[in-house]
N, C-alpha and C positions, 0 to 999 in steps of 0.2 A: 504494500500500499504505499502510495506516494503522498506527501503532504505539501501544503503551500503555507507561506507566511504572509499575512496581510496586516497592514497597520490601519486600524479603524479608530477614529477619534483619539489618536494619540497612544493607543494601546495595541501591542503586537498579538495577533491571533494565529494559532496554527490550526489549519483546516485540512481536511481530506481533499485531494485533488478530485475534481468532479468530471474532468474530460480527459480523454486519452492524450490529447496534445499538451495538457497541463503536466503530464508526467515526464517531460523532458529533463534530462540530467544535464545540469550546467557545471562546467569546471569552475572551481573556486581557487583563488590565489592561496598559496601556503599561509600567508599571514592571517587569512580568514579562518581556516579550518584549524590552525595551530593554536589560536587564541583560547578557545574553550578548553583544549587539552591541557595547555600550560596552567590555566586557571585551576583546573581539576587537580593537577599535580600540586599546586601551592595549597589548595584546600586540604589535601590528603597529608601533606607535610606539616600543616599547622599544629595538629594536636601532639605530634611527635616533639616539635620544637617547643611547645609549651610545657610538656612533661619534663624536659630537660632543664627548665629554668628553676 
């Protein structure tokens, strides 16, 4: 199942794609897809760092 992201009245909504042409895969620059992964790594390291203090 593919999903789309839409900004409606300033809020981001994730919706299911409704048309087959809506399911196109678009390439993303590394900086875009790496950012959430790096953020997740920082979040996972945070409890460990706090335990060491």
